[in-house]
C-alpha positions in Angstrom: 8.4 36.7 16.6 7.5 33.1 17.4 10.5 30.8 16.9 9.5 27.5 15.2 10.9 24.4 16.8 13.0 21.9 14.9 10.7 19.0 16.0 7.2 18.4 14.8 6.4 14.8 15.6 3.6 15.2 18.1 0.6 16.7 16.3 -3.0 17.9 16.9 -5.2 17.5 13.8 -7.9 20.0 13.1 -10.7 19.3 10.6 -13.7 21.4 9.6 -16.8 19.4 8.8 -18.7 20.9 5.8 -21.6 18.3 6.0 -20.8 16.6 2.7 -20.7 12.9 1.9 -16.9 12.9 1.6 -16.1 14.6 4.9 -15.5 11.4 6.9 -13.3 10.1 4.1 -11.4 13.4 3.9 -10.7 13.2 7.6 -9.4 9.6 7.3 -7.2 10.7 4.4 -5.9 13.6 6.4 -5.0 11.3 9.2 -3.2 9.0 6.8 -1.3 12.0 5.4 -0.2 13.0 8.9 1.0 9.4 9.6 2.8 9.4 6.2 4.6 12.6 7.2 6.0 10.8 10.2 4.1 12.6 12.9 2.2 11.1 15.8 -1.4 12.3 15.8 -2.3 13.0 19.5 -5.9 14.2 19.0 -8.3 15.0 16.3 -10.4 18.2 16.8 -13.4 18.7 14.5 -15.6 21.7 14.1 -18.4 23.0 11.9 -18.4 26.3 10.2 -20.1 27.7 7.1 -17.4 30.2 6.4 -13.8 30.3 7.9 -12.9 33.0 10.3 -10.7 35.6 8.6 -8.2 35.8 11.4 -7.9 32.3 12.8 -9.9 30.1 10.4 -11.7 28.6 13.4 -13.9 30.3 15.9 -12.7 31.7 19.3 -14.2 28.8 21.3 -12.6 26.1 19.1 -9.3 28.1 19.2 -9.3 27.8 23.0 -10.0 24.1 22.8 -7.0 23.7 20.5 -4.9 25.8 22.8 -5.8 23.6 25.8 -5.0 20.4 23.8 -1.6 21.7 22.7 -0.7 22.6 26.3 -2.1 19.4 27.8 -0.5 17.0 25.3 2.6 19.0 24.7 2.0 19.1 20.9 4.7 20.4 18.7 2.6 21.1 15.6 -1.0 21.7 14.7 -2.1 20.4 11.3 -5.2 21.8 9.5 -7.0 19.8 6.9 -7.6 23.0 4.9 -5.7 25.7 3.1 -4.8 28.6 5.4 -4.0 32.1 4.3 -0.5 33.4 5.4 -2.2 35.7 7.9 -4.3 32.9 9.4 -1.2 30.7 9.8 0.8 33.5 11.5 -2.1 34.4 13.9 -2.6 30.7 14.8 1.1 30.3 15.6 1.0 33.3 17.8 -2.0 32.1 19.7 -1.0 28.4 19.9 2.7 28.9 20.6 3.6 26.1 18.2 4.1 25.5 14.6 1.0 25.4 12.3 0.8 23.7 8.9 -2.1 23.5 6.5 -2.9 20.7 4.1 -0.6 22.1 1.4 2.3 22.5 3.7 1.8 18.9 5.0 1.8 17.5 1.5 4.9 19.5 0.6 6.7 18.1 3.6 5.8 14.5 2.6 7.1 15.2 -0.9 10.3 16.6 0.5 10.9 13.4 2.5 10.2 11.1 -0.4 12.2 12.8 -3.2 15.2 10.7 -4.0 16.4 11.8 -7.5 18.1 15.1 -8.3 15.2 16.4 -10.4 12.7 15.3 -7.8 14.5 17.2 -5.1 14.7 20.3 -7.3 10.9 20.1 -8.0 10.1 19.8 -4.3 12.3 22.7 -3.4 10.7 24.9 -6.1 7.3 24.1 -4.8 8.3 24.8 -1.2 9.8 28.1 -2.1 6.8 29.2 -4.1 4.7 28.3 -1.1 7.0 30.1 1.3 7.1 33.2 -0.9 3.4 33.9 0.0 4.3 33.7 3.7 7.1 36.3 4.0 4.8 39.3 4.6 5.1 40.4 8.2 7.6 37.6 8.8 10.0 40.1 10.2 7.7 42.3 12.3 9.9 41.7 15.3 12.5 43.9 13.6 10.1 46.5 12.2 10.0 49.9 13.9 8.3 52.0 11.2 5.6 53.6 13.4 7.8 56.3 15.0 9.7 59.2 13.7 13.4 60.0 13.2 15.7 57.3 14.7 12.9 54.7 15.0 13.0 53.3 11.5 14.4 49.7 11.8 15.7 47.2 9.3 12.4 45.2 9.0 11.4 46.2 5.6 15.0 45.9 4.3 15.2 42.4 5.7 11.9 41.4 4.1 13.0 42.8 0.7 16.3 40.9 1.1 14.5 37.7 1.7 12.2 38.2 -1.3 15.2 38.9 -3.5 17.1 35.8 -2.3 13.9 33.7 -2.7 13.4 35.0 -6.2 17.0 34.3 -7.2 16.8 30.8 -5.9 13.6 30.1 -7.7 15.2 31.4 -11.0 18.1 29.0 -10.4 15.8 26.1 -9.8 13.8 26.8 -12.9 17.0 26.9 -15.0 18.2 23.6 -13.6 14.8 22.0 -14.2 14.8 23.3 -17.7 18.1 21.3 -18.2 16.5 18.3 -16.6 13.5 18.6 -18.9 15.8 18.9 -21.9 17.5 15.6 -20.8 14.1 13.9 -20.4 13.1 15.2 -23.9 16.2 13.5 -25.3 15.2 10.3 -23.7 11.6 10.6 -25.1 13.0 11.3 -28.6 15.2 8.2 -28.3 12.3 6.0 -27.4 10.3 7.5 -30.3 13.1 6.7 -32.7 13.1 3.1 -31.3 9.4 3.2 -31.8 8.7 1.9 -28.3 5.3 2.9 -27.1 5.0 4.4 -23.6 2.4 3.3 -21.1 2.1 5.6 -18.0 0.6 4.4 -14.8 -1.6 7.1 -13.1 -4.1 7.0 -10.3 -5.1 8.1 -6.8 -2.4 7.8 -4.2 -2.3 4.4 -2.5 -4.3 2.7 -5.2 -1.5 0.1 -5.7 0.4 1.7 -8.7 3.9 0.8 -7.5 2.8 -2.7 -6.5 1.4 -3.2 -10.0 4.5 -1.7 -11.6 6.7 -4.1 -9.6 4.5 -7.1 -10.5 4.6 -6.3 -14.3 8.3 -5.4 -14.5 9.9 -7.4 -11.6 11.3 -4.0 -10.5 12.0 -3.1 -6.9 10.2 0.2 -6.6 9.3 1.0 -3.0 5.7 0.2 -2.3 3.9 0.5 1.1 0.4 1.0 2.4 0.8 4.8 2.8 0.0 7.9 0.9 2.8 9.0 -1.6 4.9 6.0 -0.8 6.9 6.8 -4.0 7.5 10.1 -5.6 10.1 9.9 -8.3 9.0 8.5 -11.6 10.5 5.1 -12.6 10.6 3.6 -16.1 11.1 0.0 -17.1 10.8 -2.0 -20.3 8.2 -4.8 -20.3 6.8 -7.1 -23.0 3.0 -7.3 -23.5 1.1 -10.3 -24.6 2.2 -10.0 -28.3 5.9 -10.0 -27.3 6.1 -6.3 -28.3 8.2 -4.3 -25.8 6.7 -1.1 -24.2 8.1 1.4 -21.8 6.1 1.3 -18.5 6.3 4.5 -16.4 5.3 4.7 -12.7 4.4 8.2 -11.7 3.5 10.1 -8.6 0.0 9.5 -7.2 -2.7 12.1 -7.3 -4.8 13.3 -4.4 -7.8 15.4 -3.7 -7.0 19.1 -3.5 -3.5 18.5 -4.9 -1.6 21.8 -4.3 -1.2 23.8 -7.5 2.4 24.5 -6.6 3.1 20.8 -6.9 1.2 20.5 -10.2 3.3 23.4 -11.6 6.6 22.2 -10.1 6.1 18.6 -11.3 5.1 19.5 -14.8 8.3 18.1 -16.2 7.8 14.8 -14.4 4.1 14.7 -15.5 5.4 15.3 -19.1 5.9 11.5 -19.1 2.1 11.2 -18.7 1.4 13.9 -21.3 3.5 12.1 -23.9 2.3 8.6 -23.2 0.6 6.4 -25.8 -1.7 4.9 -23.2 -2.6 5.6 -19.6 -3.2 2.9 -17.1 -5.7 4.5 -14.6 -5.2 2.3 -11.5 -8.2 2.4 -9.2 -8.6 0.9 -5.7 -11.6 -1.3 -6.4 -12.1 -2.0 -2.7 -12.6 1.7 -1.9 -16.2 2.9 -1.4 -15.2 6.3 -2.9 -13.4 5.0 -5.9 -15.7 7.0 -8.3 -14.8 10.2 -6.5 -11.1 9.3 -6.5 -11.3 8.6 -10.3 -12.9 12.1 -10.7 -10.1 13.7 -8.9 -7.5 11.9 -11.0 -9.2 13.0 -14.2 -9.3 16.5 -12.9 -5.5 16.6 -12.6 -5.2 14.9 -16.0 -7.3 17.7 -17.4 -5.0 20.3 -15.7 -1.9 18.9 -17.4 -3.7 18.5 -20.8 -3.6 14.7 -20.8 -7.3 14.0 -21.3 -7.0 13.1 -24.9 -4.7 10.2 -24.2 -6.5 6.8 -24.4 -7.2 5.3 -20.9 -7.4 1.7 -19.7 -8.9 1.5 -16.3 -7.3 -1.1 -14.0 -9.5 -2.0 -11.0 -6.9 -3.2 -8.5 -7.2 -5.0 -5.1 -9.9 -7.5 -6.2 -8.4 -9.8 -3.5 -10.2 -7.6 -1.0 -13.6 -8.1 -2.7 -15.9 -11.0 -2.5 -16.9 -13.0 -5.7 -14.9 -10.8 -8.1 -12.8 -12.6 -10.6 -10.2 -11.2 -13.0 -11.7 -10.2 -16.3 -11.6 -7.7 -19.1 -14.6 -5.4 -19.7 -15.0 -4.2 -23.3 -17.1 -1.5 -25.0 -19.6 -2.1 -27.8 -16.8 -2.2 -30.4 -14.9 -4.9 -28.4 -12.1 -2.5 -27.3 -10.9 -3.2 -23.7 -11.9 -0.4 -21.3 -11.4 -2.0 -17.8 -9.4 -4.8 -16.3 -10.0 -6.3 -12.9 -6.8 -7.5 -11.3 -4.9 -8.0 -8.0 -1.4 -6.7 -8.2 -0.6 -8.3 -4.8 -1.6 -11.8 -5.8 -0.9 -11.5 -9.5 -4.5 -12.4 -10.5 -5.5 -11.0 -13.8 -2.0 -9.7 -14.8 -1.9 -11.8 -18.0 -5.3 -10.3 -18.9 -3.9 -6.8 -18.3 -0.9 -7.4 -20.6 -3.3 -8.7 -23.2 -5.5 -5.6 -22.8 -2.5 -3.3 -23.1 -1.5 -5.0 -26.3 -5.0 -4.6 -27.7 -5.2 -1.0 -26.7 -1.8 -0.1 -28.3 -2.0 -2.1 -31.5 -4.7 -3.7 -33.6 -2.6 -5.4 -36.3 0.5 -7.5 -36.0 2.8 -8.7 -38.8 4.9 -11.9 -38.7 7.7 -12.4 -41.2 10.6 -14.8 -41.9 13.7 -12.9 -42.9 17.1 -14.0 -44.2 19.7 -11.3 -43.4 23.2 -11.3 -44.9 26.2 -10.5 -42.7 26.3 -6.9 -44.1 22.9 -6.2 -42.5 24.3 -6.1 -39.0 22.7 -2.7 -38.3 19.2 -4.0 -39.2 19.8 -7.1 -37.2 20.7 -5.0 -34.1 17.7 -2.8 -34.7 15.3 -5.7 -34.7 16.8 -7.0 -31.4 16.6 -3.4 -30.0 12.9 -3.4 -30.8 12.5 -6.8 -29.1 10.5 -8.2 -32.1 12.7 -11.3 -32.8 10.7 -14.4 -32.0 13.2 -17.0 -33.4 16.7 -16.8 -34.7 19.4 -19.1 -36.1 22.6 -18.4 -38.0 22.7 -19.4 -41.7 25.6 -21.0 -43.6 26.8 -17.7 -45.1 27.3 -16.0 -41.7 24.0 -14.2 -41.7 20.8 -14.8 -39.8 17.5 -16.4 -40.3 14.9 -14.6 -38.2 11.2 -14.8 -37.5 10.0 -11.4 -36.4 6.6 -10.4 -35.0 5.8 -6.7 -34.7 3.1 -4.1 -35.1 2.1 -3.4 -38.7 3.1 0.3 -38.4 6.5 -0.6 -37.1 7.0 -3.1 -40.0 6.0 -0.4 -42.5 8.5 2.0 -41.0 11.3 -0.6 -41.2 10.5 -1.3 -44.8 10.8 2.4 -45.6 14.2 2.9 -43.9 15.9 -0.5 -44.5 14.3 -1.8 -47.7 13.5 -4.8 -45.6 11.2 -6.4 -48.2 14.2 -7.7 -50.1 15.1 -9.9 -47.2 11.7 -11.6 -46.9 11.5 -15.2 -47.9 8.9 -15.5 -50.7 7.3 -18.5 -49.2 6.5 -16.7 -46.0 4.2 -13.8 -46.8 3.2 -11.3 -44.2 0.4 -12.4 -42.0 -2.1 -10.0 -40.4 -2.8 -11.3 -36.9 -5.7 -10.0 -34.9 -4.9 -9.8 -31.2 
């Protein structure tokens, strides 16, 4: 059997042209994926086929061209911008005498490099093992001697069954660990719901500027770079929108065309933050000429994880790369914000974005002046935890005089649980404020 090398930095890229309007962009994205994985693309070989070859995916003539390129350039890996069957992958490795990876394997490798948190590493390993499980068949043919008679039966089938069993046991272990992680995340979500903090989840095509926008809004230090899947693990921060109301902002993994189903399944617990969000910020690279296609791909993944019913606010980012485009809010016929044009890199339009988020989350705000006695320390702490205290000063009896500004539904909930009406000053009735 062919022994795979430890290396894999020098690569030949193979792309099949299907004569569609997105082929050139797909090739550029494939090249960016390879660079993001840390390989050095030596040559790009393109071919045209209506249907893939069942044995090698590419035709015999193109296979010889790839063989010659591998030998001449001393390539260590050949990357295909397509999904290969296990048999095609093994046949190509046997012919090319080097490691072969398809698009799914390449993306899995990038995710493995970028995972930093415990649950992120578990999710990547689960996706890798599920992918590997389909490629065990005939993986031990060098040990197999089943064709002869007595005395010629080797351990090949036993070894294959052993590998399958070990893989199955490891997958079960990972699922159990991820269930515990998901339970911990669920506790965090329940805690945020009790605090009545809305969650805003940032989604979008990879490299659209999600992490840069997240850093600009939260002053966080999430890694951001001009590469695909620069960040993988979700990050959550508290941020105040234009009304002063705090929200939880979640930065999630970027989506991509033909995102492997193994990753969607493995990262379902991470994507749960998107499913449970009160609002989705769909970040779009406004400077990309295929932004509409990328938006379609993102919406397809959202549909796959049952998140299409969550309200969306489109954020057209990178307007600094466009001519004569100013920050602005676009609204529908009812005046509801639907799209905001910003530049996360320069900060242009970010105040408008915070305003649009506030409008999308809440329509009515309440402002009240409260006088709390010292015995109401629990309510005092709750108001500060919600981040709704606009002004505060101690009173002569050791209590607090507060001016609070908060959503009407939050005010109603506090009134129900704390009988807060009794602490309102009569001369300061509730004011309904339109944002």
